[in-house]
BAGU-790083 format. One line per 4 residues: number of its first residue (from 1); their letters; for each residue x, y, z of N, C-alpha, C. Coordinates in pm, whole numbers, plus 50000, padded with zeros to 5 digits. Example, Ala and Ser with C-alpha at 12.3 -4.5 7.8 and 13.67 -1.06 7.14 Angstrom:
BEGIN
1) AS) 51319/49431/50780/51230/49550/50780/51320/49670/50780  51285/49775/50708/51367/49894/50714/51290/50003/50787
This chain:
BEGIN
1) MNCQ) 49578/51590/49704/49484/51512/49783/49554/51463/49909  49487/51470/50020/49539/51416/50144/49507/51267/50154  49594/51194/50218/49572/51052/50240/49446/51031/50324  49364/50933/50282/49241/50900/50355/49267/50802/50469
5) KCGA) 49390/50754/50477/49430/50657/50581/49343/50531/50578  49316/50484/50455/49235/50363/50440/49320/50236/50440  49449/50250/50407/49539/50134/50406/49541/50057/50275  49463/50097/50177/49455/50021/50051/49591/50008/49983
9) CCIA) 49673/50112/49989/49804/50106/49923/49900/50014/49997  49862/49970/50116/49942/49875/50194/49881/49735/50193  49774/49719/50117/49705/49590/50107/49706/49540/49963  49659/49621/49870/49634/49574/49733/49759/49541/49651
13) PSIT) 49864/49624/49652/49976/49594/49563/50069/49486/49617  50137/49421/49523/50243/49328/49563/50373/49408/49577  50460/49359/49663/50594/49416/49677/50689/49298/49664  50771/49299/49560/50855/49183/49532/50985/49183/49612
17) AAIP) 51028/49299/49657/51152/49307/49736/51123/49279/49883  51225/49238/49953/51213/49221/50098/51183/49356/50161  51093/49355/50259/51063/49476/50334/51072/49441/50483  51087/49539/50570/51096/49508/50712/50980/49421/50759
21) NMPQ) 51013/49315/50828/50917/49219/50884/50847/49132/50779  50883/49147/50653/50831/49063/50544/50947/49034/50449  51039/48947/50487/51160/48925/50408/51136/48868/50269  51021/48807/50245/50990/48753/50113/50909/48851/50029
25) GKPA) 50891/48972/50077/50806/49068/50008/50661/49050/50053  50569/49111/49978/50428/49106/50015/50344/49073/49892  50266/48967/49898/50177/48936/49785/50064/49039/49773  50014/49055/49653/49899/49143/49630/49781/49094/49713
29) GVRC) 49709/49188/49771/49590/49155/49847/49615/49114/49991  49741/49112/50032/49777/49075/50169/49813/49203/50245  49754/49219/50360/49780/49336/50444/49927/49335/50488  49996/49446/50471/50134/49458/50515/50139/49447/50667
33) VNLT) 50235/49372/50718/50245/49356/50864/50289/49485/50932  50337/49581/50856/50379/49710/50913/50264/49811/50918  50146/49769/50878/50028/49854/50883/49958/49832/51017  49935/49940/51090/49873/49928/51222/49723/49903/51209
37) ADNL) 49659/49872/51320/49515/49847/51321/49435/49968/51274  49490/50088/51293/49420/50208/51246/49473/50255/51110  49532/50162/51035/49577/50184/50897/49686/50289/50881  49777/50294/50976/49892/50382/50965/50017/50296/50950
41) CQLF) 50110/50343/50869/50235/50270/50846/50330/50293/50963  50375/50185/51023/50471/50196/51133/50607/50248/51086  50632/50240/50956/50761/50280/50900/50757/50416/50833  50647/50487/50840/50623/50604/50756/50740/50703/50753
45) DRPE) 50787/50750/50862/50896/50849/50863/51031/50788/50898  51044/50659/50880/51168/50591/50916/51250/50561/50791  51381/50557/50805/51466/50534/50688/51447/50396/50625  51399/50299/50700/51381/50165/50644/51250/50149/50566
49) RPTF) 51171/50254/50558/51049/50247/50476/51090/50219/50332  51031/50117/50270/51072/50077/50135/51052/50187/50030  51141/50188/49934/51131/50283/49823/50997/50270/49752  50952/50146/49734/50823/50121/49670/50712/50198/49742
53) CRAW) 50714/50194/49872/50610/50260/49952/50623/50411/49947  50745/50460/49945/50769/50604/49939/50715/50664/49809  50708/50582/49705/50664/50630/49574/50514/50653/49565  50437/50592/49654/50291/50608/49650/50252/50749/49692
57) APTP) 50158/50806/49621/50100/50936/49658/49950/50928/49632  49870/50975/49725/49725/50968/49705/49679/51059/49591  49594/51004/49506/49531/51082/49399/49384/51042/49395  49297/51132/49349/49155/51096/49339/49132/50975/49248
61) ELCG) 49210/50965/49140/49193/50854/49046/49232/50721/49109  49333/50722/49191/49380/50599/49254/49298/50564/49377  49274/50661/49461/49211/50635/49591/49059/50640/49589  49002/50716/49497/48857/50730/49498/48813/50795/49628
65) DSLE) 48698/50750/49679/48646/50811/49801/48616/50709/49911  48672/50588/49896/48648/50485/49998/48757/50378/49990  48767/50302/50096/48859/50189/50097/48826/50093/49984  48699/50061/49967/48658/49965/49864/48697/50012/49725
69) QALR) 48675/50140/49696/48710/50193/49565/48862/50194/49546  48936/50232/49648/49082/50232/49639/49134/50090/49617  49079/49993/49687/49121/49854/49667/49093/49809/49524  48977/49843/49471/48945/49807/49331/49044/49871/49235
73) NITS) 49069/50000/49253/49157/50073/49162/49300/50020/49168  49352/49999/49287/49490/49952/49300/49502/49807/49255  49402/49726/49282/49403/49587/49235/49402/49583/49083  49324/49669/49020/49320/49676/48874/49457/49716/48819
77) LEEQ) 49519/49814/48881/49653/49856/48839/49753/49742/48857  49743/49671/48967/49830/49556/48993/49815/49451/48883  49691/49422/48845/49665/49321/48740/49717/49367/48605  49707/49496/48576/49754/49549/48448/49906/49548/48435
81) TR) 49976/49546/48547/50122/49555/48543/50192/49423/48573  50118/49315/48574/50180/49183/48597/50264/49143/48480
């Protein structure tokens, strides 16, 4: 599956480690400051892109077919792994 560029994977999950421009990490449901207005990661091909972010891969089960569905799915996964 190709990325839909919805930004849900940069909004819904929490990131507990420090990431560029967010030294305290990122709480779940908070838009990453490295996500551009058009939902592209400013760090995508850069070496400082966090390992957590590199591990994400779009799948139909995770992303669904809309931003809203992806946010629901990733939020549910976030809640299940607390």
